C-alpha positions in Angstrom: 5.6 -14.6 17.2 8.4 -13.3 14.9 8.2 -16.6 12.7 4.7 -16.2 12.8 4.8 -12.6 11.5 7.3 -13.5 8.9 5.3 -16.4 7.7 2.1 -14.3 7.3 3.9 -11.1 5.6 5.7 -13.5 2.8 1.9 -14.8 2.5 0.8 -11.7 1.8 3.6 -10.7 -0.7 3.0 -14.6 -2.4 -0.7 -13.7 -2.7 0.1 -10.1 -4.3 2.4 -11.6 -6.8 0.1 -14.1 -8.1 -3.3 -12.0 -8.2 -2.9 -9.9 -10.8 -3.1 -11.1 -14.6 0.4 -10.9 -16.2 -0.5 -9.3 -19.5 -4.3 -7.8 -20.2 -5.4 -5.2 -22.3 -3.1 -2.5 -22.2 -2.7 -2.9 -18.5 1.0 -4.0 -19.2 3.0 -2.5 -22.0 5.5 -4.3 -24.3 7.9 -1.4 -23.6 8.1 -2.2 -20.1 8.9 -6.2 -20.8 12.3 -7.7 -20.7 12.5 -11.5 -21.0 13.5 -13.2 -17.6 17.2 -14.0 -17.9 18.0 -15.7 -14.6 16.8 -19.0 -12.8 16.3 -18.2 -9.2 16.2 -15.1 -7.0 17.4 -15.1 -3.3 18.2 -12.7 -0.4 21.7 -12.2 0.8 23.3 -10.8 3.6 25.8 -7.9 2.3 29.4 -6.8 4.1 27.5 -3.6 5.7 25.3 -5.7 7.1 22.3 -4.9 5.4 20.4 -7.4 2.9 20.3 -7.7 -0.9 19.1 -9.7 -3.7 21.0 -11.5 -6.3 19.8 -12.9 -9.5 21.5 -16.1 -9.9 25.2 -14.6 -9.8 24.1 -11.6 -10.5 23.5 -8.5 -7.9 20.1 -6.6 -8.5 20.5 -2.8 -8.5 18.2 0.2 -8.6 17.0 2.2 -11.5 19.8 4.8 -11.0 22.5 1.7 -10.5 22.8 1.7 -6.9 22.9 -1.6 -5.0 19.4 -2.7 -3.7 19.8 -3.1 -0.4 17.2 -3.1 2.6 17.1 -3.4 6.6 15.8 -6.9 6.9 16.1 -10.1 5.7 12.0 -10.6 5.5 11.7 -7.8 3.0 14.8 -8.8 1.1 13.1 -12.4 0.8 9.9 -10.8 -0.5 11.4 -8.8 -2.4 13.1 -12.3 -4.3 9.8 -13.6 -4.0 8.5 -11.1 -6.3 11.3 -11.3 -8.9 11.0 -15.3 -8.8 7.1 -14.7 -9.7 8.1 -13.2 -12.9 7.3 -15.7 -16.1 8.4 -15.4 -19.5 8.7 -11.7 -19.4 10.5 -9.2 -16.5 7.3 -6.5 -15.8 8.0 -4.1 -13.6 4.7 -2.5 -13.4 3.7 -5.3 -11.4 6.6 -5.3 -9.2 4.9 -3.0 -6.3 7.2 -4.1 -3.6 10.6 -3.6 -5.7 9.4 -0.4 -6.7 8.8 0.7 -3.3 11.9 -0.2 -2.1 14.1 1.3 -5.5 12.1 4.9 -4.5 13.7 5.0 -1.1 17.1 4.0 -2.2 16.9 6.4 -5.4 14.9 8.8 -3.6 14.0 10.4 -7.1 11.5 13.4 -5.9 14.3 14.5 -3.0 11.1 15.4 -1.0 12.0 16.2 2.7 9.8 14.2 4.9 8.2 17.5 6.5 7.1 18.1 3.3 5.6 14.7 2.6 3.9 15.0 6.0 2.2 18.1 5.3 1.2 17.0 2.0 -0.5 13.6 3.8 -2.2 15.7 6.7 -3.9 17.9 3.8 -4.9 14.9 2.1 -7.1 14.1 4.9 -9.5 16.8 3.9 -10.3 14.9 0.5 -10.4 11.4 2.1 -12.6 9.3 0.4 -13.9 7.9 3.5 -15.3 11.3 4.5 -17.3 11.6 1.3 -20.6 9.7 1.1 -22.7 9.0 -1.9 -26.1 10.3 -1.8 -27.6 8.2 -4.5 -28.3 5.6 -5.0 -29.8 4.9 -1.7 -28.3 1.5 -1.2 -24.9 2.6 -2.2 -25.4 5.4 0.8 -26.6 2.6 3.4 -23.9 0.5 2.5 -20.8 3.0 2.6 -22.0 4.1 6.1 -22.0 0.6 7.4 -18.5 -0.2 6.1 -17.0 2.8 6.5 -18.5 4.1 9.8 -16.5 1.8 12.1 -13.2 2.5 10.3 -13.7 6.2 11.0 -14.7 5.9 14.4 -11.4 4.1 15.3 -9.1 6.4 13.5 -11.4 9.8 15.4 -10.6 7.8 18.7 -7.3 6.6 17.9 -5.8 10.0 16.4 -8.2 12.1 18.6 -9.8 13.7 15.3 -13.3 14.9 14.3 -13.9 13.4 10.9 -17.8 13.9 10.1 -18.4 11.9 6.7 -21.0 13.9 4.2 -23.1 13.2 1.5 -23.3 17.0 0.6 -21.0 18.2 -2.6 -19.6 20.6 -0.8 -19.3 20.1 2.8 -19.9 23.7 4.6 -16.9 22.9 6.9 -13.6 21.1 6.8 -14.0 17.7 7.6 -11.5 18.1 10.8 -9.8 21.1 11.8 -5.9 21.1 10.8 -5.4 21.6 14.7 -6.9 18.6 15.6 -4.1 16.5 13.4 -1.2 16.9 15.9 -1.4 13.1 17.0 -1.4 11.7 13.4 1.1 14.1 12.7 3.2 12.6 15.2 2.5 9.0 14.2 3.5 9.8 10.6 6.6 11.7 11.7 7.5 8.2 13.8 7.3 6.1 10.6 11.1 5.6 9.1 11.7 5.8 5.4 10.5 2.6 4.5 7.7 2.3 6.0 6.6 6.4 5.0 7.0 5.1 1.8 4.6 2.2 2.0 2.4 4.9 3.6 2.4 7.7 1.2 2.1 5.0 -2.1 -1.0 3.5 0.2 -2.3 6.8 0.6 -2.3 7.8 -3.5 -3.5 4.1 -4.1 -6.5 4.2 -2.3 -7.1 7.9 -1.5 -7.4 7.4 1.8 -5.4 8.2 5.0 -7.8 6.7 7.2 -8.1 3.3 5.6 -3.7 3.5 5.2 -3.6 4.1 9.2 -6.2 1.3 9.6 -4.1 -1.2 7.7 -0.7 -0.2 9.1 -2.4 -0.4 12.5 -3.7 -4.0 11.7 -7.5 -2.5 12.2 -8.1 -4.1 8.6 -6.0 -6.1 6.2 -4.8 -5.2 2.7 -7.6 -7.1 1.1 -10.4 -5.0 3.3 -8.6 -2.0 2.8 -9.1 -2.4 -1.3 -12.4 -3.5 -0.9 -13.7 -0.6 1.2 -11.6 1.6 -1.0 -13.4 0.7 -4.3 -17.0 -0.1 -2.3 -19.0 1.9 -5.6 -17.5 -0.4 -7.8 -18.1 -3.2 -5.8 -21.6 -2.3 -5.3 -22.2 -1.4 -9.1 -20.7 -4.8 -10.1 -23.3 -6.5 -7.5 -25.9 -4.6 -9.4 -25.1 -4.8 -13.4 -22.6 -7.6 -12.9 -18.4 -7.8 -13.1 -16.3 -7.1 -16.4 -13.6 -9.4 -15.5 -11.3 -7.3 -17.8 -11.4 -4.1 -15.9 -13.4 -4.6 -12.6 -11.4 -8.1 -11.8 -8.0 -6.1 -12.8 -8.3 -2.7 -11.2 -9.5 -4.5 -7.9 -6.9 -7.3 -7.8 -3.9 -4.6 -8.7 -5.1 -2.3 -6.0 -4.8 -5.4 -3.7 -1.4 -6.2 -4.4 -0.3 -2.4 -4.2 -1.8 -2.4 -0.8 -0.3 -5.7 0.1 3.3 -4.3 -1.1 2.8 -1.2 1.0 1.6 -3.4 4.2 5.0 -5.5 3.6 6.8 -2.1 4.1 4.9 -1.3 7.4 6.9 -4.1 8.8 9.8 -2.1 8.5 8.7 0.9 10.7 8.3 2.3 14.3 8.4 0.0 17.4 4.5 0.9 18.0 4.0 0.0 14.5 5.6 -3.5 14.8 4.1 -4.2 18.2 1.1 -3.6 16.9 1.5 -6.2 14.1 2.9 -8.7 16.4 0.0 -8.5 18.5 
């Protein structure tokens, strides 16, 4: 089962490193680019028992010059895959998994875990899935059909009472703060690695509900990206796709969420058991 999980996660990383166009209409700035100076990136075991990445003979370091070290060989191999996917230029803005790991190691914000948890709980009141678009009716029906099963699962799993609304200013909060106890316990159970992925996923898809569903393996990163950008996909179905905008944004979001999903494997025992099943 473990080997099957590792294969699935590495496949997710492989997809996330190839689906975003390399240089496209300002998505990547030349100021970020550096020519690739290595032939091969590979994972290795450190003397401390953790895992790192080497670019040929060079040890990979974080932006603050700390030695890059992660808790599992799978995660190190996934990061190495991300570096191997670089072509003529190294493009950090597209290396989401490396950036997430660097964020855990360097901890640039110095925020305490309690602060992060409270911010995440507060964001549930502005969750994308809590606000339906009243017009056009076809979009409203689509949102209800696609979002309702995920919201119902979330309410049952975390004992909440989310009530999606199409009103611009709902008369009441989507769910009382007192009913977020189970969600708070779940988020507090994530370690630093999984929490970094959780926070980044919420910021990317603007939804705690979708992030929990993805971390609990109810939906895939691809499905989470689709549901988060449901309005854009609806508009594209009516008016057509602008490849240099819609396609790039959609695949970049999918890539970001795929990186967060890989970090989810570094989380709690409950999370790992869900992934294995």
